[in-house]
C-alpha positions in Angstrom: 7.5 -19.7 -4.2 7.8 -16.7 -1.9 10.1 -14.1 -3.4 9.8 -11.3 -0.8 8.5 -8.6 -3.1 4.9 -7.6 -3.8 4.2 -6.6 -7.4 1.3 -4.2 -8.1 0.6 -2.8 -11.5 -0.5 0.8 -11.6 -1.6 3.0 -14.4 -2.0 6.7 -13.6 -2.7 10.0 -15.3 -1.9 13.3 -13.6 -3.3 16.8 -14.2 -3.2 20.1 -12.4 -6.2 20.6 -10.2 -7.8 23.0 -12.6 -7.9 20.2 -15.2 -9.6 17.6 -13.0 -12.5 17.3 -15.5 -10.2 15.3 -17.8 -9.5 12.8 -15.0 -13.2 12.5 -14.1 -14.1 11.9 -17.7 -11.5 9.1 -17.9 -12.9 7.6 -14.7 -16.4 7.7 -16.1 -15.4 6.4 -19.6 -13.4 3.4 -18.2 -15.8 2.9 -15.3 -12.9 2.3 -12.9 -10.1 3.9 -11.0 -9.9 6.6 -8.4 -9.1 10.2 -8.5 -6.9 11.4 -5.7 -4.5 14.2 -4.8 -0.8 13.5 -5.3 0.9 15.4 -2.6 4.4 14.8 -4.1 3.7 17.3 -6.9 0.4 18.9 -6.0 -1.5 17.4 -8.9 -4.6 15.2 -9.1 -4.2 11.6 -10.3 -6.6 9.1 -11.8 -5.2 5.7 -11.0 -6.1 2.1 -11.7 -4.3 -0.6 -9.7 -6.5 -3.7 -10.2 -4.8 -6.3 -12.5 -8.1 -7.7 -13.6 -9.5 -4.3 -14.4 -6.4 -3.3 -16.2 -6.6 -6.4 -18.4 -10.3 -6.2 -19.0 -10.7 -2.5 -19.7 -7.5 -0.5 -20.1 -5.2 -2.8 -22.0 -7.8 -3.7 -24.7 -8.7 0.0 -25.2 -5.1 1.1 -25.8 -4.5 -1.9 -28.0 -7.4 -0.9 -30.2 -6.6 2.8 -30.0 -2.8 3.2 -29.7 -1.3 6.2 -28.1 0.2 8.7 -30.6 3.3 9.5 -28.6 6.3 8.0 -27.0 4.0 6.7 -24.3 2.9 3.9 -26.6 6.2 2.0 -26.0 5.7 2.4 -22.3 2.1 1.1 -22.7 3.3 -2.0 -24.6 5.8 -2.8 -21.8 3.1 -2.2 -19.3 0.6 -4.5 -21.1 3.2 -7.2 -21.4 3.9 -7.0 -17.7 0.2 -7.2 -16.8 -0.2 -10.2 -19.1 2.8 -11.9 -17.5 1.4 -11.3 -14.1 -1.9 -12.8 -15.1 0.1 -16.0 -16.0 1.8 -15.9 -12.6 5.2 -15.1 -13.9 5.8 -12.6 -11.1 5.6 -15.4 -8.5 8.9 -16.9 -9.5 12.4 -15.4 -8.9 13.3 -15.4 -12.6 9.9 -14.1 -13.6 10.1 -11.2 -11.2 13.6 -10.3 -12.4 12.2 -10.3 -15.9 9.3 -8.0 -14.9 11.7 -5.6 -13.0 13.8 -5.4 -16.2 10.7 -4.5 -18.2 9.4 -2.0 -15.6 12.7 -0.1 -15.5 12.3 0.6 -19.2 8.9 2.3 -18.7 8.7 6.0 -17.9 12.5 6.4 -17.4 12.2 9.9 -16.0 9.7 8.8 -13.3 10.3 8.3 -9.6 10.6 4.7 -8.4 9.7 3.5 -4.9 12.7 1.0 -5.0 15.9 0.8 -6.8 15.5 -1.8 -9.5 19.1 -3.0 -9.1 18.4 -3.6 -5.4 15.4 -5.8 -6.3 17.3 -7.8 -8.9 20.3 -8.3 -6.6 18.0 -9.4 -3.7 16.3 -11.9 -6.0 19.7 -13.2 -7.4 20.8 -13.9 -3.8 17.9 -16.2 -3.2 18.3 -19.9 -3.6 16.9 -21.2 -6.9 
């Protein structure tokens, strides 16, 4: 079913430019991702956007070695979202609404490309 929204998981870590070695070490350790400038806040960002790579390398690592901060809860929501996407949940209207509700609970202080309520409303307007 076509739902009109594209879902792309993304894990990123940002650092000031003078701390880029941390990002390069992460890229080397996980053997994935790209390091790029983030013009919005003038930092550098290591980013992984491939669902298969996230599930094969990143999720297992952080399940084995949990984060020791409030980011652990964000990670658990992120891992759950990736696992749902691997099962194709995001390809249905109800499944995508569920994923949006999970995503809005992650990194609540972060910027969002779209208003989650707008996405949910647009999906609710679709014929079942």
